[in-house]
Structures are given as C-alpha cells and as structure tokens.
C-alpha positions in Angstrom: 26.1 -16.9 96.7 26.2 -20.4 95.7 26.4 -21.6 99.4 23.2 -19.7 100.3 21.6 -21.2 97.5 22.7 -24.6 98.7 21.4 -24.1 102.3 18.2 -22.8 100.8 17.6 -25.9 98.7 18.6 -28.2 101.4 16.2 -26.7 104.0 13.4 -26.8 101.5 14.1 -30.1 100.4 14.1 -31.4 104.3 10.6 -29.8 104.8 9.3 -31.3 101.4 10.6 -34.7 102.6 8.7 -34.4 106.2 5.7 -33.4 104.5 5.7 -36.4 102.1 6.4 -38.6 105.1 3.4 -37.1 107.0 1.3 -37.5 103.9 2.5 -41.3 103.8 1.7 -42.1 107.4 -1.8 -40.4 107.1 -2.6 -42.5 104.2 -1.3 -45.7 105.9 -3.5 -44.9 109.0 -6.6 -44.0 106.7 -6.5 -47.5 105.7 -7.0 -49.1 108.8 -10.6 -50.8 109.0 -11.5 -49.0 112.4 -10.4 -45.3 110.9 -12.9 -43.3 108.9 -12.5 -39.8 107.3 -14.1 -38.1 110.2 -12.0 -40.0 112.7 -9.6 -37.7 115.0 -5.8 -37.9 114.3 -3.1 -36.7 116.8 0.1 -37.0 115.4 3.0 -38.0 117.6 5.6 -35.1 117.6 3.3 -32.1 116.8 -0.3 -33.5 118.1 -0.5 -31.5 121.2 0.6 -28.0 119.4 -1.7 -28.5 116.5 -4.7 -29.5 119.2 -3.9 -26.3 120.9 -3.8 -24.1 118.0 -6.6 -25.3 115.9 -8.5 -28.2 117.9 -9.0 -31.6 116.7 -8.0 -32.8 113.1 -9.8 -35.1 111.2 -8.0 -37.6 109.2 -9.3 -36.2 106.0 -8.3 -32.8 106.7 -4.8 -34.0 107.9 -4.5 -35.7 104.5 -5.2 -32.6 102.6 -3.0 -30.4 104.7 -0.1 -32.9 104.0 -0.7 -33.1 100.4 -1.0 -29.4 99.9 2.3 -29.0 102.3 4.3 -31.6 100.1 3.5 -29.7 96.8 4.1 -26.2 98.4 7.6 -27.3 99.6 8.2 -29.3 96.5 7.8 -26.1 94.4 9.7 -23.9 96.4 12.6 -26.5 96.3 12.5 -26.6 92.6 12.3 -22.6 92.2 15.4 -22.3 94.5 17.2 -25.1 92.7 16.7 -23.8 89.3 16.4 -20.0 89.9 18.9 -18.3 87.4 21.7 -16.7 89.5 22.9 -13.2 88.8 26.2 -13.0 86.8 29.4 -13.2 88.4 31.1 -9.6 88.0 34.7 -11.8 87.1 32.6 -13.6 84.4 31.3 -10.4 83.2 34.6 -8.8 83.0 35.9 -12.0 81.2 33.2 -11.8 78.9 33.8 -8.2 78.1 37.3 -8.8 77.5 36.9 -11.7 75.3 34.2 -9.4 73.3 36.9 -6.9 72.8 38.9 -9.5 71.7 36.7 -10.6 69.4 35.8 -7.2 68.3 39.7 -6.8 67.1 40.0 -10.0 65.6 37.0 -9.4 63.6 38.4 -5.9 62.5 41.6 -7.5 61.6 39.5 -9.9 59.8 37.5 -7.5 57.6 40.8 -5.5 57.0 42.6 -8.8 55.7 39.5 -9.9 53.7 39.7 -6.2 52.2 43.0 -6.5 51.2 42.7 -10.0 49.8 39.6 -8.8 47.9 42.0 -6.0 46.4 44.8 -8.5 45.6 42.6 -10.7 43.9 41.0 -7.9 41.5 44.4 -6.6 41.1 45.4 -10.2 40.0 42.3 -10.7 38.0 42.8 -7.3 36.1 46.6 -8.5 35.4 45.5 -11.9 34.4 42.8 -10.5 31.9 45.2 -8.1 30.6 47.8 -10.9 30.1 45.2 -13.1 28.5 44.1 -10.4 26.2 47.9 -9.9 24.9 48.4 -13.4 24.8 45.4 -14.1 22.9 46.2 -11.4 20.4 49.6 -12.6 19.9 48.1 -16.1 19.5 45.7 -14.7 16.7 48.6 -13.0 14.8 50.5 -16.0 15.1 47.7 -18.0 13.8 47.3 -15.6 10.8 50.9 -15.8 10.0 50.8 -19.6 10.5 47.8 -20.1 8.0 49.3 -17.7 5.6 52.5 -19.8 5.7 50.5 -23.3 5.4 48.6 -21.7 2.6 52.0 -20.7 0.6 53.6 -24.3 1.4 50.2 -26.0 0.4 50.6 -24.1 -3.2 54.3 -25.1 -3.4 53.3 -28.8 -2.4 50.7 -29.0 -5.0 53.1 -27.7 -7.6 55.8 -30.1 -6.5 53.3 -32.9 -6.8 52.5 -31.7 -10.1 56.0 -31.8 -10.9 56.7 -35.1 -9.4 53.8 -36.8 -11.4 55.2 -35.4 -14.7 58.6 -36.4 -13.6 57.5 -40.0 -12.6 55.6 -40.6 -16.0 58.9 -39.4 -17.8 60.9 -41.5 -15.6 58.7 -44.4 -16.1 58.8 -43.9 -20.0 62.6 -43.6 -19.8 62.9 -46.6 -17.6 61.0 -48.8 -20.3 63.1 -47.4 -23.1 66.1 -48.3 -21.4 64.8 -51.8 -20.5 63.9 -52.4 -24.1 67.3 -51.1 -24.9 69.0 -53.5 -22.5 67.3 -56.4 -24.0 68.2 -55.4 -27.3 71.9 -54.9 -26.4 71.7 -58.5 -24.7 70.5 -60.0 -28.1 73.3 -58.2 -30.0 75.7 -59.1 -27.4 74.8 -62.8 -27.4 75.1 -62.7 -31.3 78.4 -61.0 -31.4 79.7 -62.6 -28.3 79.9 -66.6 -28.0 78.9 -68.2 -24.9 81.7 -69.2 -22.7 82.2 -73.0 -21.9 81.1 -74.4 -18.5 84.5 -76.1 -18.1 88.0 -75.4 -19.5 90.9 -78.2 -19.5 92.5 -76.7 -16.5 89.8 -76.7 -14.3 89.5 -79.0 -11.2 87.8 -82.4 -12.0 85.7 -82.0 -8.9 83.6 -79.4 -11.0 82.0 -82.3 -12.8 78.7 -83.5 -11.2 79.5 -87.0 -9.8 83.0 -86.2 -8.9 83.1 -85.8 -5.1 86.3 -84.9 -2.8 87.0 -88.6 -2.2 87.1 -89.6 -6.0 88.8 -86.4 -6.6 91.7 -87.4 -4.2 91.8 -90.9 -5.9 92.1 -89.4 -9.4 94.9 -87.1 -8.2 96.7 -90.2 -6.9 96.6 -91.5 -10.7 98.0 -88.3 -11.6 94.8 -86.7 -12.8 94.6 -83.0 -11.7 92.3 -81.5 -14.2 89.6 -81.8 -16.7 92.1 -82.2 -19.7 94.0 -85.1 -18.0 90.5 -86.8 -17.0 89.2 -86.7 -20.6 92.6 -88.4 -22.1 93.0 -90.8 -19.1 92.3 -94.5 -20.0 88.8 -95.5 -18.4 90.3 -99.0 -17.9 92.8 -97.5 -15.6 90.4 -95.5 -13.9 88.5 -98.6 -13.3 91.2 -100.6 -11.9 92.5 -97.8 -9.7 89.4 -96.1 -8.3 85.7 -96.9 -6.8 84.0 -95.8 -10.4 83.3 -98.6 -13.0 84.6 -98.4 -16.6 81.0 -97.2 -17.7 80.9 -94.4 -15.1 84.3 -93.4 -16.1 83.4 -93.1 -19.7 80.3 -91.2 -18.7 82.4 -88.8 -16.7 84.7 -88.2 -19.6 81.8 -87.6 -22.2 80.3 -85.3 -19.6 83.5 -83.3 -19.4 84.0 -83.0 -23.1 80.2 -81.8 -23.5 80.6 -79.1 -20.6 83.7 -77.8 -22.5 81.3 -76.8 -25.4 80.1 -73.2 -24.9 76.4 -73.0 -23.8 76.0 -76.6 -22.6 75.5 -77.0 -18.8 75.1 -80.1 -16.5 71.4 -80.7 -17.4 72.2 -80.1 -21.1 75.4 -82.4 -20.8 73.2 -85.2 -19.2 70.5 -84.9 -22.0 73.3 -85.4 -24.8 74.9 -88.3 -23.1 71.5 -90.2 -22.8 71.0 -89.3 -26.3 74.1 -91.2 -27.1 76.5 -88.0 -27.8 79.6 -88.7 -25.9 82.0 -86.4 -27.6 82.5 -82.9 -29.2 83.2 -84.7 -32.5 79.7 -86.6 -32.4 77.8 -83.3 -31.5 79.1 -81.7 -34.4 78.2 -84.3 -36.7 74.6 -84.3 -35.6 71.6 -83.4 -37.6 69.8 -80.6 -35.9 66.2 -82.0 -36.2 66.6 -85.7 -35.3 68.9 -84.7 -32.3 66.3 -82.2 -31.2 63.5 -84.7 -31.3 65.6 -87.1 -29.3 66.4 -84.5 -26.9 62.7 -83.4 -26.4 61.7 -87.1 -25.9 64.1 -87.5 -23.0 63.5 -84.1 -21.6 59.7 -84.9 -21.4 60.7 -88.1 -19.5 63.0 -86.0 -17.0 60.2 -83.3 -16.6 57.8 -86.2 -15.5 60.3 -87.7 -13.1 61.1 -84.2 -11.5 64.6 -84.4 -12.5 64.4 -81.2 -14.6 61.8 -78.3 -14.9 60.2 -76.9 -17.8 62.3 -74.0 -18.1 65.4 -76.2 -18.1 64.2 -78.3 -21.6 66.5 -76.9 -24.2 65.1 -75.2 -27.1 65.9 -76.1 -30.9 67.9 -72.8 -30.9 70.0 -73.8 -28.0 70.7 -77.3 -29.8 71.6 -75.7 -33.1 74.3 -73.3 -31.2 75.3 -76.5 -29.6 76.1 -77.9 -32.6 77.4 -74.9 -34.2 79.9 -74.5 -31.3 80.9 -78.1 -31.2 82.1 -77.7 -35.1 84.5 -74.9 -34.3 
C-alpha cells in the first residue's frame, strides 16, 4: 500500500512539473514584442496533436489551460500525498493488545488503590483509637500530677513558713551567742593575763632588726637566745658584730619590752622612742605622762605611715603594760 501511494505521488508530481514548465514557457513566449494575446501558439512536442484535435490555440488560451492544469495536478499531488491511509491490521492488533494490557493494569491499579484506601482507613481508625487512649491517659496523668503539685506546694509553703520562723530564731540565737562570746572574751581577758611576745629561750632572730646574718654572728659570740642577748655586753656586740653599740642597746631594750605581756613590736618601738629601755623603767612610769608622750610619738608615726590608727595604743593598754611590768 505505501508503494502504490508513492508511485501515484510521483506521477502526479511529474505532471504538475510538466504543466508548470508549459506555463513558464507560454509566459516567456507571451513577453516577446511580436506576440500578442491572439497570436497562434504551436507547442513543440504536442502542437500537431492539439491542432488536429481542437484546432489552433491562441497564446492567451494556452496560458489559461497551462495555469489550470498546473493547479489541478498540484491539488491531486497534495491529496494523494496527504490522504489518510487505512489502518494496518498488525498495528490494529498491537493497539488492541496494548489496550487489553492497559485495561488489566488499570483494573490492578484500581484493586491496589482500593486496598490502599482500606489500609489507610484501618490505620487511621487504629491511630485515632490509640490517640484517644493516649489522650485519656495523659489527662489522667495530668490530673494526678496537678494534685501532687498542689500537695507539694502546700508542703513547700509550710516548710517556708517554718524555715522563716527557724531563721528568725537562729538569727536571735546567733546574736545571743555573739554577745555571750564577747562577754566571755572580756572575762577571759580580765581573768587570764596576756602572754608575752618573747620568752628568754626564743631565738634572737624573732626580734625585728635581727636577720639571719646577724643571728649567725651572735651565735658565734655564744648568744643563742633572747635571755643571753639581754645580758650580753653591748660593747662586745659592737666589737664582734656589724651593729653599733647604740643599735645593740636598742635591740636589748626591745627584747626586754617584748617579754612584757601585751607589748608587741610596734608598742616596743614607741616605748623605746619614749625613753623606756627596760622592764623596771616601764614599771616605774606614771600612766598619764607616759600616755601623753606615747600619744605624741604615735601621731608622728601615723603621719609618716609607719603605723595605722588602729595600732595606736589606748590608755588601758598602756596601763596594762605598766601593771605587767611591775609583776
């Protein structure tokens, strides 16, 4: 069938080509100066045949015949070329088979979709039941938790109330204990005399101004404790060590004063500067004049930044020094 169609297209196309050539030839012939519409035209190939059949042809008549023939053959060619062919039986069978397969696939898909919808619906119902059950359990747990929290809140409030009462009581007891401690310390100070800063068996290096090197020099002289330093001859110390006699006497006076209970290094320095160089001299002092002298010295030292205001001795402390020096 396709071969026949191809032959028909070729023949009609050839006739269309010949008609178009005739049309072109007559147009060219008509354009000549000596040729008019009524001129007689005798074609080369078919001139005798046409003359014998229809007589002489004018140029204008041949032009219209060629034009009409060209369009007719062109139309026939287009109709033959583009005419719809009857369906091929094999193709029809193939489409029928494909249609059957598609119908089977469609039926399978519909069955699968139905099962899937049923499964989804069952899953939804199961999830809904599970969600309802979980929500019920959650609500029950929420109620129980709220009840426990309310009970705990009541307990916490009660504990806070008791804690506040206990804190007030503890604060009051703490204040009473602090007051009692202060009273006991005052009683203890009155009953138990303060201990001396130095003892006779202490190392001389415990005294401010005696370092390790001077301590070694004193040991070379046989001075191994504070008692031996106090009883040593200042002249020998001046001769055998790096310190002068005045410095040796100053260290001896400081050592004697530090052996009096209640006297520390700063107190001893103030007493030495006030002219007190021994325990006997301190015991012989009158409280008021000595307090005035030490007060003036202390003010000067505070201005110089050597001691602080808190380190300035009170008249009670000076009185205690004098009393302890007399024992």
